[in-house]
Every structure is written in C-alpha cells, then in structure tokens.
N, C-alpha and C positions, 0 to 999 in steps of 0.2 A: 695266335696271329692268324688272320684270315688267309685263305688260299689266294695265291697270285693268279692273275689272268694269264693264260697261255694262248697265244694266237696261232691259228692254222688257216690253211686255204683249201677250198674245194672248188675246182673249176672257175677260178678267178674270184670266188666269193670269200671275203674275210669272215672268220668266225672267232669270237673271243670265248674261250672255254675256261670255266672254273670248276675244278674237280671237287668231289665231296671232301669235307674236312676229315682227316684221320680220326677214327673213333666215333664218327657220327653214324646214325642208323643207315644201313644200306638200303637203297631204293631200287626197285626193279627196272625202271625206265628212265632214260635221259630226258632232260627238259630242253626243248628248242624254243628260243625266244625271238620273236619277230617284231621289229620296230615299225612305227608308222611313218607317214610322209615327212620329208625334210630331215628326219632324224637318222641315226645309225646305231650300231650295236652299243655305243657308249651310253645310251639312255637306260640300259639295263644293269649298269655297274653295281648299284646299290642292291637291286633285286638278286643278282647272281651271288653276291657276297652273303646275303641273308639266306638264300635257299641252299647254297653249298654248305653252309654251316649246319644245316639240318639234313644233310645226306644226299642232296640232289646234285646230279652231274649236269651242269648248265652249259649250254652252247648258244651264244647270242650271235646271230648272223647280221651282216649288213647287206641290204639289197645291192644288186649290181648297180653301179653308178652312185653308191652311197658309202659314207665312211671310208674304210680302207679297201673296199672291194674294187674290182676292175672298173674303170670308167667306161661310159657308153659314148659312142659317136654322137655328136650333137643332134642329128636328125632322129636317131633312134631314141634318145632321151626325151625329145619332144613328143614322140608318138607313144611312149611307153604307158601301158594301161595297168590297172591294178591286177587284172588277170595275168599279166606278164610276170608278176612277182611270184606266182605260184610255182613255176619251174625252179626258181632260186631256192624256195623252201624244200622242194623235192630233192634238189641236188645235195643239199646238206643232210637232210633226213635219211637219204639212201645210204650215207656213209656211217650211220649209227648202227650199233649192234642190235638194238631193239627198237620197235616203233616208238617214236617220241611222244611225250606230252608236250603240247604246243601252248605257249603263253604268248599272246599277241595283243598289240595295241593299235587302235585307230585304223588307218588304212591297212596295216599289216594284219589286223584281225579279219578284214574282208578278204584279203588275199589268202589267208589261212583257210577260210571256208571254201574257197575255190580249190585249194590244195586237197582239202578233206573230201571233196566230191569224188576224187580218184585215188586216194591213198589212205592207208591205214594209219591210225594214230591211237595212242593209249589214253587220251583225254585232251580236252582243249579248253583254255581259259581265254575269253575274249573281253578285254578291258576297253571300255568306251569305244566300241567297234565302229569303224566306218560301216555305213548301212547299205544294204541292197534295196532295190526297188520294192521288193515284197514287203518291206517294213513300212512303206508309205510315209517316209519322212517329208517334212516341208522343205521346199527349196531355200537355199541360203543365198544371200547377196554377195557372192564371191566372183568378181569378174576375172576371166582368164583370157589370154591371147594365145591361140594355138601355135603362133610363131615365136613365142618367148617362154622360157622357163618361168615358173611361178615362185615368187617370194625369194627369201623370207620377207614378210611384210615389215614395216617399221617396228622398232623394238616395242613400243607401248602396245601396239595392236597384237604383236606376237605374244607378249606377256599375258595379255587378256585371254588369248586363244589357248595357249599351251602351258603357260607358267603361272597361272593365276594364284596357285597355292605355294609359290616359291618366293623366297626373299630376293630383294633386288640384286644383291651381289651374285648369287647363284644363277638367277635368271639371265643376267648379262653374260655370265660364263657359258651357259647353255646356248644362248643366242649366237655366240660366235662359232658354235659347232654345227649350226644348221646349214643346210645347203638348199639351193633352188630345187623345186619339184616339177615333175612333168605336168604341163597344163591339162593334158588329157586326164590323168589320174585325179587331179584336183577337181575338175569338172564332174567326174563320175560320182563324187561323194558330196557335191555341194549344189549343183544346179541340174544335173541330168538324172542322177540316181539310176544309171544304166546297167549296173552290175546286177546279175540275177544269181540266185542260189537255189539249188534243189535240195530241200531238207531230207527227202527220201534217200538221197545218196550219201548223206552225212551221218555216220554212225558213231558210236562211242559216247562216253560221258562228256557233257558240255556244261560250262559255266559262263554266263554272260553278266557283266557288271556295267551298270549305268552310274553316272555321276550327277549329283543334284544340280550343279552349276555349269554343266557342259554346254558351251556355246557352239560346238560343232556336231556332236552326236546327241540329238534330242533325247532326253531320258525316256519319254513316252514311246518314241519309236524304237529305242533299244529294248524296252520291255516287250514291245510287239515282236521284235526279232527273237527274243528268248522264248516266247510262246510258240512262234513259228517253228523253232528248232526243237522244241520240247526240252529246253535246257533249264538247269538250275539258274536262279536269278538272284542278284544282290544289288543293292542300292547304296552308293557311297555318299552319305550325307556330308555336305560342306565341301566336297571336292569339285574341281573343274575337270576339263578334258585330260590334262596331263597328269594322270594319277601316278605314273611311275617316277615323276620328278617333283611331286608335291612334298611339302615339308613333313607331311604325315604319310609318306610313301610306305613306311613299315606296317601301317595298318592294312594296306592293300596286300603287301607281301605276306603278312600273317594270315589274312583271310584266304589267300591263294594256297599257302602251305597247308592249312587246315583242310581245305577242300580236297587237295591232292592226297592227303593222308586218308581221307574218307573213301575216295574212290579206289585207293590201294588196299582197302579193307583193314586199316589200322584203327578205325573208330574215331579217333580225334587226334588233333595235332597239339601244338603248344598252347598253354593257357592264353585266352584272348586278352589283349591289353585294354581295349575299350570298344564299346559297341557303336562305332561310327559306320560300320558296314553291316547292312541288314538285308 
C-alpha cells in the first residue's frame, strides 16, 4: 500500500509530504516539488507516490496564496511576481535536513532557478519550464489586466493549455482545483519575458525537459534554456505542457527517477517502460 500524504506547515506554507516506502532504497537527499501557476501541491500526488515507492522523501509545497497555503491580501496577490515565489521555496528548503533535489514545473521551474541563484541544491529537474528572457522565446497572445487576477480560462482553453493529454473526466476534476493567478506573473512568462537568470550563479546537476506539443513553453526555447544552463536535456514526444497530469505521467516520473539515480551515482534506475522521453 502506498504511503499516505502527511501535511505540515512552514511559515504559512502548506507542504504535502510522502515519506519513502519501508524497505525501499534509502536516498541521500529529500525531493522538493514546486508547482506552476494556477496549480497547487495536489498536482504532484501521482509523482510523489511514484517516487516515494522508490525511496525518495517527497515534499510538495503550495506557493503562498495557492492550495492550502496562507492566502495573500488582494493587492499583494495582484502584484506578486515569479521572483516572489523563490522565498517560499527557500522557506521550505531551509527546514530540510539536507539540500533538496528540486523538481519544478512551468512557472515554478523559473522561480526555482531564481532560488538556485542564491541557494544550494542537490539537483534540479525543470519540467516544461517557464522561460527567462535569455531563452528568447516568442511572445504569446495572452492578455492580462493588472487590476484583475488571471484565469482560470474557460475549460476548453484550459484543457488545451494544461490538460491536453488528460481524459475529460480527470481534466474537469483538475480544472475545479485551479485558482486565479497573479496577472504580473502571467505577463512575465507570456508577453514580457522579463525574468532574468544568471547561469553562472546556478550550480549543481540540472535536467531540462521540453514537451513536443507544449503551447506555453516553446520546445525550441526550452532547448535554448538547457544549453544556456549547461543542463542535460530531454524531449517528451507526444506530451503537452501539463506533463505531471498527462495520462502518461509515469513516463515522465520514471525518466526523472532514472536521472536522479544517475546523479546520485547509482548508475541506473528502474527499467524504462517506453522510449517516449528522449
């Protein structure tokens, strides 16, 4: 039976922890999972079940103002930038006994890069990351109003953007869990590309994954980001932006586990199911 999630709180931030399964291989570093915009820690439930069964101590946080974390005053929520998420990551990471391995998705991946400019980590996996200006992505037609929280968009558009690889029933269930996002943060990764990263200040092993059908993080620009960071690179054929909630999410989880085993010096992880991630 899989380990149950145990909730805890750090400075008003909700964290969903899943400890390693008894009898699984002990791993030296905890895993800290960081969601993207509109989402919360819930989007990692399948991932943490998969990774904890293989010995990883998983901690999935919700940004402030997201999920079960402390809400933000309305004016602060409107102004909140992607850079403002980095202190949330730092607050949770500082309570862990060892530097964490960070697995982050979308906007959360870009916030994690800002965190990594000033903090140690034991490895970082960036899944369909939000892009900094240095990756020279094309602007997206995503209108925002600085006086109004953004989204979630109508269901059909949201499904295309985030749940394109998810069946209808699950997509509707996930849609009900989404919350409006800061218009400033949305603009930063769609029309402004105003977040900058300094690769010289980001050390440690890195893996960057692009998805073939990603409508938000252009795969070519994600590849440029990987080169900029000197990171390992993978391409997920057939996937859209929402790789953690795709019907084939286990292929992404397995790829992540194998890479983590490699950087931990174990040589290889579990046998690969299918070569959809290259």
